[in-house]
C-alpha positions as CSV (number, residue, x, y, z in Angstrom):
1,V,19.2,-8.1,13.2
2,F,21.3,-10.1,10.7
3,G,24.7,-8.6,11.7
4,I,26.9,-8.5,8.6
5,E,25.0,-11.3,6.9
6,W,23.2,-9.6,4.0
7,A,22.2,-12.8,2.3
8,S,19.4,-13.3,4.9
9,A,18.0,-9.8,4.3
10,K,18.1,-10.4,0.5
11,L,16.3,-13.7,1.0
12,I,13.5,-11.9,3.0
13,Q,13.3,-9.3,0.2
14,S,13.0,-12.1,-2.4
15,F,10.1,-13.6,-0.4
16,V,8.4,-10.2,-0.5
17,G,8.8,-10.3,-4.2
18,T,7.2,-13.7,-4.3
19,F,4.3,-12.4,-2.3
20,N,4.1,-9.5,-4.8
21,A,3.6,-11.9,-7.6
22,L,0.9,-13.7,-5.7
23,L,-0.8,-10.5,-4.9
24,I,-0.7,-9.5,-8.6
25,L,-2.3,-12.9,-9.4
26,A,-5.0,-12.3,-6.8
27,L,-5.7,-8.7,-8.0
28,G,-5.7,-9.6,-11.7
29,S,-8.0,-12.5,-11.0
30,R,-10.4,-10.4,-8.9
31,V,-10.5,-7.4,-11.2
32,F,-10.4,-9.1,-14.6
33,N,-10.2,-12.9,-14.7
34,K,-7.9,-15.8,-13.8
35,T,-6.1,-15.7,-17.1
36,A,-5.3,-12.0,-16.8
37,G,-4.1,-12.6,-13.2
38,V,-1.8,-15.5,-14.2
39,L,-0.4,-13.5,-17.2
40,A,0.2,-10.4,-15.0
41,A,2.0,-12.5,-12.3
42,V,4.2,-14.3,-14.9
43,L,5.1,-11.0,-16.6
44,Y,6.0,-9.5,-13.2
45,T,8.2,-12.5,-12.3
46,L,10.0,-12.4,-15.6
47,Y,10.6,-8.7,-15.7
48,G,14.4,-8.2,-15.4
49,N,14.4,-4.9,-13.5
50,I,12.2,-6.3,-10.8
51,I,14.5,-9.3,-10.4
52,I,17.5,-6.9,-10.0
53,L,15.6,-4.6,-7.6
54,E,14.5,-7.5,-5.4
55,S,18.0,-8.8,-5.1
56,T,19.8,-5.5,-4.3
57,L,18.1,-4.4,-1.2
58,E,16.2,-1.6,-2.9
59,P,13.0,-0.4,-1.2
60,T,11.0,-0.9,-4.5
61,A,9.9,-4.5,-3.5
62,F,8.4,-3.2,-0.3
63,I,6.8,-0.2,-2.0
64,L,5.1,-2.5,-4.5
65,F,4.1,-4.9,-1.6
66,F,2.5,-2.1,0.4
67,N,0.7,-0.6,-2.7
68,L,-0.5,-4.0,-3.8
69,L,-1.9,-4.7,-0.3
70,L,-3.5,-1.3,-0.2
71,V,-5.3,-1.9,-3.4
72,Y,-6.2,-5.5,-2.4
73,F,-7.7,-4.5,0.9
74,L,-9.7,-1.7,-0.7
75,L,-11.1,-4.1,-3.3
76,L,-12.0,-6.6,-0.6
77,A,-13.8,-3.8,1.2
78,K,-15.8,-3.1,-1.9
79,D,-16.8,-6.8,-2.2
80,F,-17.7,-7.3,1.5
81,S,-19.6,-4.0,1.9
82,H,-22.6,-5.8,3.4
83,N,-20.8,-6.1,6.8
84,P,-19.9,-2.6,8.0
85,R,-17.5,-3.6,10.7
86,H,-15.6,-5.9,8.3
87,T,-15.6,-3.2,5.7
88,A,-14.2,-0.6,8.1
89,T,-11.4,-3.1,9.2
90,L,-10.4,-3.8,5.6
91,I,-10.4,0.0,4.8
92,A,-8.3,0.7,7.9
93,A,-5.8,-2.0,6.8
94,G,-5.6,-0.4,3.4
95,G,-4.9,2.9,5.1
96,L,-2.1,1.4,7.2
97,F,-0.5,0.1,4.1
98,A,-0.9,3.5,2.4
99,G,0.9,5.0,5.4
100,L,3.7,2.5,5.2
101,S,4.0,3.2,1.5
102,I,4.2,6.9,2.1
103,V,6.9,6.5,4.7
104,T,8.9,4.3,2.4
105,K,8.4,6.5,-0.7
106,P,6.8,9.9,-0.3
107,N,5.5,9.9,-3.9
108,S,2.9,7.4,-2.5
109,L,1.1,10.4,-1.0
110,L,-0.9,10.3,-4.2
111,F,-2.7,7.2,-2.9
112,L,-4.3,9.3,-0.2
113,P,-6.5,11.5,-2.4
114,L,-7.0,8.7,-4.9
115,G,-8.1,6.3,-2.2
116,I,-10.5,8.8,-0.7
117,V,-12.0,9.6,-4.1
118,W,-12.5,5.9,-4.8
119,L,-14.1,5.4,-1.4
120,L,-16.4,8.3,-1.9
121,F,-17.5,7.6,-5.5
122,C,-16.8,4.0,-6.3
123,Q,-17.7,2.1,-3.1
124,T,-20.8,0.0,-3.6
125,G,-23.2,-1.1,-0.9
126,T,-22.9,2.0,1.2
127,P,-26.2,3.8,0.8
128,T,-25.4,7.3,2.1
129,F,-22.7,9.8,1.4
130,R,-22.2,10.2,5.1
131,K,-21.2,6.5,5.5
132,K,-18.9,6.8,2.6
133,L,-17.3,9.9,4.1
134,A,-16.9,8.0,7.4
135,L,-15.1,5.1,5.6
136,A,-12.9,7.6,3.8
137,L,-12.0,9.2,7.1
138,I,-11.1,5.8,8.5
139,Y,-8.8,5.3,5.6
140,F,-7.2,8.7,6.0
141,I,-6.8,8.4,9.8
142,S,-5.2,5.0,9.6
143,A,-2.7,6.2,7.0
144,L,-2.0,9.3,9.1
145,A,-1.4,7.1,12.1
146,V,1.6,5.6,10.4
147,V,2.9,8.9,9.0
148,A,2.4,11.0,12.1
149,P,5.4,9.6,14.1
150,V,7.7,10.6,11.2
151,T,6.2,14.1,11.0
152,I,6.4,14.5,14.8
153,R,10.0,13.3,14.7
154,N,10.8,15.8,11.9
155,Y,9.2,18.6,13.8
156,V,11.2,17.8,17.0
157,K,14.5,17.4,15.2
158,L,14.2,20.1,12.6
159,N,11.9,22.6,14.3
160,D,9.9,22.7,11.1
161,F,6.8,21.0,9.9
162,V,8.0,18.4,7.3
163,F,5.3,15.9,6.6
164,V,7.6,13.0,5.5
165,T,10.5,14.5,3.6
166,A,11.6,18.0,2.6
167,D,12.3,17.0,-1.0
168,A,9.0,15.2,-1.7
169,G,10.8,12.1,-3.0
170,K,12.9,13.8,-5.7
171,V,16.2,12.3,-4.5
């Protein structure tokens, strides 16, 4: 897209880092209080390793972005549990970002069972276990919708069932 001009790609990645700081501010404010959110965002922006990773085209900025959006959407779904359609949409969005995170870094597979457990046991406003299970299934299926093309491609190319990567993110 940018040809041999890497500065544009680095600029986009820096904007993603800026959004990460804003998401940390929003998450910290929602979970704790405004002071904690501001402090967390400031610490993030001043952390030297993050500054380096955001300016060297490492996938870390995007992994953080996807994971922060995943957590943010799941928290929003907990707060807006009075509207089932809105809740399902927020949980599906969280699942999509979980899938993007898994494709970017396979270690993020841990977010699937953790998200499902959170939806089953920490979700408020959903009266029955059956509804909680349906929401967890929405989360799982939306994550799987992002990961499935990679798995299918691996099966077609390698003639072996490799979910995302054969090394499980070790490299």
